[in-house]
C-alpha positions as CSV (number, residue, x, y, z in Angstrom):
1,X,-55.8,232.3,-77.1
2,X,-52.1,232.3,-75.9
3,X,-51.3,235.0,-73.2
4,X,-48.4,237.4,-73.2
5,X,-46.0,234.7,-71.6
6,X,-46.9,232.2,-74.1
7,X,-46.6,234.6,-77.0
8,X,-43.0,235.5,-75.7
9,X,-42.0,231.7,-75.9
10,X,-43.2,231.5,-79.5
11,X,-40.4,230.6,-81.8
12,X,-37.8,229.7,-79.1
13,X,-36.2,226.4,-79.6
14,X,-36.3,224.0,-76.8
15,X,-34.9,220.5,-75.9
16,X,-31.2,219.3,-75.4
17,X,-30.2,220.2,-78.9
18,X,-31.2,223.8,-78.6
19,X,-29.1,224.3,-75.5
20,X,-31.4,227.2,-74.6
21,X,-33.0,226.2,-71.3
22,X,-31.4,229.3,-69.7
23,X,-33.0,231.5,-72.4
24,X,-36.4,230.0,-71.9
25,X,-35.9,230.5,-68.0
26,X,-34.9,234.2,-68.3
27,X,-38.0,234.8,-70.6
28,X,-40.4,233.1,-68.1
29,X,-38.8,234.8,-65.1
30,X,-39.1,238.1,-66.7
31,X,-42.9,237.9,-66.5
32,X,-42.5,237.3,-62.7
33,X,-45.3,234.6,-62.5
34,X,-46.8,234.0,-59.1
35,X,-46.1,230.6,-57.5
36,X,-49.6,229.2,-58.6
37,X,-48.9,230.1,-62.1
38,X,-45.5,228.6,-62.0
39,X,-46.9,225.3,-61.0
40,X,-49.2,225.2,-64.0
């Protein structure tokens, strides 16, 4: 079952074509994951 972070990423386009790396980064950082979670 996807958690809140995974659910927030659903529907975001990723990859070089999308040009949305900063968007994905901001979504992930908004959840303030701990370092252990960030590594995974």
